[in-house]
Backbone as numpy.savetxt, mean C-alpha at the origin, in Angstrom:
# Nx Ny Nz CAx CAy CAz Cx Cy Cz
17.74 28.56 -19.54 17.81 27.23 -19.11 17.46 27.37 -17.64
16.59 26.61 -17.02 16.15 26.66 -15.61 16.68 25.48 -14.88
17.21 25.73 -13.73 17.80 24.48 -12.91 16.84 24.35 -11.80
16.59 23.04 -11.52 15.80 22.75 -10.40 16.44 22.08 -9.29
16.32 22.54 -8.00 17.18 21.99 -7.05 16.77 20.48 -6.83
17.68 19.74 -6.43 17.58 18.24 -6.10 16.99 18.18 -4.63
16.03 17.32 -4.42 15.45 17.20 -3.01 16.07 15.92 -2.49
16.88 16.05 -1.48 17.42 14.80 -0.81 16.63 14.31 0.27
16.27 12.93 0.37 15.42 12.45 1.24 16.35 11.96 2.46
16.03 12.35 3.68 16.91 12.11 4.82 16.62 10.69 5.41
15.66 10.06 5.01 15.42 8.72 5.51 16.30 7.72 4.75
16.85 6.69 5.54 17.60 5.73 4.80 16.80 4.85 4.01
17.43 4.24 3.04 16.74 3.44 2.17 16.18 2.24 2.70
14.87 1.70 2.41 14.39 0.68 2.99 13.66 0.88 4.28
13.59 2.10 4.82 12.91 2.35 6.05 11.44 2.76 5.62
10.57 1.94 6.27 9.15 2.14 6.11 8.49 3.10 7.24
7.84 4.00 6.96 7.08 4.87 7.87 5.52 4.53 8.03
5.09 4.29 9.07 3.74 3.87 9.17 2.91 5.21 9.03
1.90 5.00 8.02 1.03 6.28 7.85 -0.37 5.76 8.45
-0.81 6.80 9.18 -2.12 6.72 9.75 -3.29 6.89 8.76
-4.02 5.92 8.57 -5.11 5.93 7.63 -6.56 5.97 8.20
-7.40 6.47 7.35 -8.79 6.40 7.60 -9.19 5.06 8.03
-9.97 4.78 9.19 -10.26 3.39 9.63 -11.17 2.82 8.53
-11.90 3.37 7.71 -12.78 2.78 6.99 -11.96 2.44 5.67
-10.94 3.07 5.32 -10.06 2.71 4.30 -9.23 1.62 4.67
-8.77 1.54 5.75 -7.97 0.42 6.32 -8.85 -0.86 6.38
-10.04 -0.85 6.78 -10.87 -1.86 6.77 -11.12 -2.52 5.37
-11.41 -1.55 4.35 -11.49 -1.92 2.95 -10.21 -2.71 2.49
-9.11 -2.17 2.86 -8.00 -2.88 2.35 -7.66 -4.16 3.06
-8.25 -4.28 4.33 -7.92 -5.47 4.93 -8.94 -6.67 4.49
-10.15 -6.17 3.98 -10.99 -7.09 3.37 -10.59 -7.57 2.16
-9.93 -6.73 1.25 -9.39 -7.05 -0.03 -8.14 -8.16 0.19
-7.28 -7.87 1.31 -6.32 -8.80 1.62 -6.67 -10.06 2.09
-7.69 -10.11 3.03 -8.16 -11.21 3.59 -8.78 -12.17 2.44
-9.58 -11.58 1.50 -10.20 -12.22 0.41 -9.16 -12.97 -0.48
-8.03 -12.27 -0.65 -6.95 -12.75 -1.48 -6.26 -13.98 -0.79
-6.08 -13.74 0.69 -5.49 -14.89 1.46 -6.32 -16.15 1.43
-7.68 -16.03 1.37 -8.56 -17.07 1.50 -8.77 -17.79 0.21
-8.68 -17.09 -0.93 -8.72 -17.59 -2.22 -7.52 -18.25 -2.78
-6.32 -17.65 -2.16 -5.07 -18.30 -2.63 -4.19 -18.75 -1.35
-4.64 -19.51 -0.49 -4.02 -20.08 0.78 -2.55 -20.67 0.35
-2.44 -21.26 -0.55 -1.04 -21.96 -0.97 -0.20 -21.08 -1.85
-0.65 -19.97 -2.34 0.16 -19.18 -3.01 1.41 -18.72 -2.47
2.51 -18.82 -3.03 3.86 -18.36 -2.60 4.13 -16.97 -2.80
3.47 -16.32 -3.53 3.66 -14.85 -3.79 2.88 -14.10 -2.92
3.64 -13.30 -2.07 2.90 -12.42 -1.01 2.98 -10.97 -1.49
1.85 -10.35 -1.49 1.81 -8.89 -2.02 2.68 -7.86 -1.19
3.04 -6.89 -1.64 3.68 -5.90 -0.80 2.74 -4.85 -0.22
1.61 -4.93 -0.85 0.42 -4.05 -0.18 -0.75 -3.90 -1.21
-1.44 -2.87 -0.87 -2.76 -2.74 -1.71 -2.82 -1.21 -1.87
-2.95 -0.91 -3.19 -3.29 0.45 -3.69 -4.70 0.61 -3.58
-5.34 1.50 -2.86 -6.66 1.59 -2.73 -7.10 3.25 -2.85
-8.35 3.30 -3.53 -8.77 4.55 -3.82 -9.46 5.16 -2.57
-9.18 6.44 -2.25 -9.65 7.08 -1.10 -11.17 7.26 -0.98
-11.82 7.37 -2.21 -13.17 7.80 -2.04 -14.16 6.55 -2.43
-13.67 5.74 -3.43 -14.42 4.54 -3.82 -14.08 3.25 -3.04
-12.99 3.29 -2.25 -12.47 2.15 -1.74 -12.37 0.84 -2.41
-11.99 1.19 -3.64 -11.72 -0.06 -4.58 -10.12 -0.25 -4.48
-9.81 -1.38 -4.46 -8.35 -1.62 -4.23 -7.81 -2.73 -5.21
-6.42 -2.77 -5.28 -5.78 -3.74 -6.10 -4.52 -4.16 -5.43
-4.30 -5.31 -5.48 -3.04 -5.76 -4.76 -1.82 -5.41 -5.71
-0.75 -5.12 -4.77 0.43 -4.61 -5.43 1.55 -5.64 -5.17
2.19 -6.17 -6.23 3.29 -7.22 -6.05 4.70 -6.56 -6.42
4.78 -5.21 -6.49 6.13 -4.52 -6.74 6.48 -3.80 -5.66
7.89 -3.47 -5.46 8.52 -2.71 -4.43 8.00 -1.26 -4.42
8.11 -0.68 -5.58 7.68 0.82 -5.85 6.59 0.87 -6.65
5.30 0.86 -5.95 4.00 0.97 -6.68 3.71 2.44 -7.41
3.13 2.32 -8.46 2.70 3.55 -9.21 1.27 3.69 -8.89
0.94 4.80 -8.18 -0.32 4.99 -7.81 -1.04 6.14 -8.75
-2.36 6.04 -8.84 -3.01 6.88 -9.61 -3.57 7.95 -8.63
-3.98 9.25 -9.31 -4.47 10.27 -8.34 -5.69 9.76 -7.58
-5.52 10.08 -6.25 -6.78 9.57 -5.41 -6.42 8.45 -4.74
-5.32 7.64 -4.95 -5.05 6.31 -4.35 -4.04 6.60 -3.39
-3.98 5.57 -2.39 -2.90 5.60 -1.38 -2.50 4.10 -1.20
-1.25 3.86 -0.81 -0.68 2.68 -0.64 -0.73 2.02 0.81
-1.26 0.93 1.05 -1.34 0.39 2.34 -0.43 -0.81 2.42
0.69 -0.77 3.18 1.62 -1.91 3.14 0.97 -3.13 3.83
1.51 -4.32 3.31 1.00 -5.63 3.92 1.20 -5.60 5.45
2.40 -5.04 5.84 2.72 -5.17 7.28 1.69 -4.39 8.15
1.21 -3.37 7.61 0.07 -2.61 8.45 -1.20 -3.30 8.35
-1.42 -4.07 7.40 -2.59 -4.95 7.24 -2.63 -6.08 8.22
-1.54 -6.69 8.36 -1.45 -8.01 9.16 -1.47 -7.57 10.66
-0.80 -6.35 11.04 -0.91 -5.80 12.38 -2.20 -5.55 12.87
-3.09 -5.04 11.95 -4.49 -4.73 12.29 -5.37 -5.89 12.22
-5.09 -6.97 11.49 -5.88 -7.95 11.27 -5.97 -8.83 12.66
């Protein structure tokens, strides 16, 4: 029987850390978010962020707190998109 050590995260729950992203990746995420805001101006549901692929720059809006990312994807939170716009 093998035991694996538990890794404790020292950050408090709910604390977001800002990740520095590739400027091209950030612009692609901003474009996706801006398009969503223009097409759904009265929509009450606000996304938590965008999951975007690092090489193809294809992204999808995420409406869950804990997104599940595919290999090659990264998560850009809405807070970071709104600051940069």
